C-alpha positions as CSV (number, residue, x, y, z in Angstrom):
1,M,-0.1,0.2,-0.1
2,T,1.6,3.3,-0.7
3,L,0.7,6.7,-0.2
4,P,0.3,8.2,-3.7
5,N,-1.5,5.3,-5.2
6,L,-4.5,6.0,-2.6
7,I,-4.2,9.8,-3.8
8,L,-4.4,8.7,-7.7
9,G,-7.1,6.3,-6.8
10,G,-9.2,8.5,-4.9
11,F,-8.9,11.3,-7.2
12,L,-10.4,9.2,-9.7
13,G,-12.8,7.0,-7.2
14,T,-14.2,11.0,-6.6
15,I,-14.6,11.7,-10.7
16,V,-16.5,7.9,-11.1
17,M,-19.4,9.1,-7.8
18,S,-19.3,12.7,-9.5
19,I,-20.5,11.0,-12.7
20,M,-22.6,8.5,-10.8
21,I,-24.3,12.0,-8.8
22,V,-24.8,13.2,-12.0
23,Y,-26.0,10.4,-13.5
24,G,-28.6,9.2,-10.7
25,Y,-30.4,12.4,-11.9
26,M,-31.2,10.4,-14.7
27,M,-32.0,6.9,-12.9
28,Q,-33.8,8.9,-10.9
29,L,-32.2,7.9,-7.6
30,M,-32.9,12.1,-6.6
31,P,-35.5,14.2,-6.9
32,P,-35.2,16.5,-10.1
33,S,-35.2,19.8,-8.5
34,W,-32.8,19.1,-5.7
35,S,-28.8,18.4,-6.3
36,M,-27.4,16.5,-3.2
37,I,-23.8,18.7,-3.5
38,S,-24.7,22.2,-4.2
39,D,-28.1,22.5,-2.4
40,G,-27.4,19.8,0.6
41,L,-23.8,19.8,1.4
42,G,-23.8,23.3,-0.1
43,G,-26.5,24.5,1.3
44,M,-25.5,23.7,4.8
45,M,-22.3,25.1,4.3
46,N,-23.8,28.2,2.9
47,E,-26.0,28.3,6.0
48,M,-23.2,27.8,8.4
49,M,-20.5,29.8,6.6
50,G,-22.0,31.8,4.6
51,M,-19.8,30.1,1.6
52,P,-20.9,29.5,-1.9
53,K,-23.3,26.5,-2.3
54,M,-21.1,25.6,-5.7
55,S,-17.6,25.1,-3.3
56,A,-19.1,21.9,-2.3
57,W,-17.9,20.4,-5.2
58,G,-14.6,21.2,-3.9
59,V,-15.5,19.9,-0.7
60,H,-16.4,16.9,-2.0
61,F,-12.9,16.5,-3.7
62,M,-10.9,17.2,-0.9
63,I,-12.3,14.3,1.0
64,G,-12.6,11.6,-2.1
65,T,-9.0,12.3,-3.0
66,L,-7.4,13.5,0.1
67,I,-9.3,12.8,3.3
68,H,-10.7,9.5,3.2
69,P,-7.3,7.9,1.6
70,L,-5.7,8.8,4.2
71,V,-8.1,8.4,7.1
72,Y,-8.2,4.9,5.2
73,D,-4.6,4.4,5.6
74,Y,-2.9,6.1,8.8
75,L,-6.2,5.0,10.9
76,W,-8.1,2.1,9.4
77,V,-5.4,0.4,8.7
78,G,-2.1,1.8,10.3
79,I,-3.4,2.2,13.4
80,L,-6.4,0.5,13.9
81,K,-5.4,-2.6,11.9
82,I,-8.2,-3.8,10.4
83,T,-7.4,-6.2,7.7
84,L,-10.4,-8.2,5.8
85,G,-8.3,-8.1,2.6
86,S,-7.8,-5.3,0.7
87,Y,-11.0,-4.9,-1.4
88,L,-13.3,-6.2,1.6
89,N,-11.5,-3.8,3.8
90,E,-12.2,-0.6,1.6
91,I,-15.6,-1.4,1.2
92,V,-16.5,-1.7,4.7
93,Y,-14.9,1.4,5.0
94,A,-16.6,3.4,2.4
95,M,-20.1,1.6,3.7
96,I,-19.4,3.9,6.9
97,F,-19.0,7.2,5.3
98,A,-22.1,6.1,3.4
99,I,-24.2,5.3,6.3
100,M,-23.3,8.8,7.7
101,M,-24.0,10.4,4.5
102,I,-27.4,8.5,4.8
103,A,-27.8,9.7,7.9
104,M,-27.3,13.7,6.9
105,L,-30.3,13.5,4.5
106,G,-32.3,14.8,6.9
107,M,-29.8,17.5,7.7
108,M,-29.1,18.4,4.3
109,K,-33.1,19.0,3.4
110,A,-33.2,16.3,0.8
111,P,-37.2,15.6,0.4
112,R,-38.1,12.6,2.6
113,E,-40.1,11.0,0.3
114,W,-36.8,10.3,-2.0
115,W,-34.6,8.8,0.8
116,V,-34.5,5.4,0.5
117,K,-34.1,5.8,-3.4
118,M,-31.6,8.3,-2.6
119,S,-29.7,5.8,0.2
120,I,-29.7,3.2,-2.9
121,G,-27.6,5.6,-4.9
122,I,-25.3,6.7,-2.1
123,L,-24.7,3.0,-1.3
124,M,-24.2,2.5,-5.2
125,A,-21.7,5.0,-5.4
126,H,-19.7,4.2,-2.5
127,I,-18.9,1.1,-3.5
128,V,-17.6,1.8,-6.5
129,Y,-15.5,4.4,-5.3
130,A,-14.3,1.8,-2.8
131,L,-13.3,-0.6,-5.7
132,I,-11.8,1.7,-7.7
133,L,-9.8,2.9,-5.0
134,A,-8.7,-0.7,-3.4
135,Y,-8.1,-1.6,-6.9
136,F,-5.2,1.6,-6.9
137,D,-4.2,0.5,-3.5
138,V,-3.3,-3.6,-4.5
139,A,-1.7,-2.8,-7.9
140,N,0.9,-0.6,-7.1
141,F,1.5,1.6,-9.7
142,I,3.4,4.4,-8.4
């Protein structure tokens, strides 16, 4: 496991996850008039800190590219020494992130009638992200 591989995998996984968010509208996993990133996370950031709603995309990429791989590498694997095999290890860790995101749907003012569909989309996107990150973790490109 090398940190540059995890960061590269996190960046590419975040790109794929972002594409899935956009296509989530087309798959009807999100309400057509509500954007999880700009209206949900961006709305929270706007209310709490006065930041522009679109800055949420930057936070999304920062979490996916840097924070998630670093916490995974140093805390999950390094300190807690949780080793379930690279793919299963990353999927379990990403599911914890997904569950936290699902728990925040109410805080992000997502329409309640869409919570189940959005939860499915969140789980799907995090599984794909985890598989990409685990692939880069195992492949040792760098």
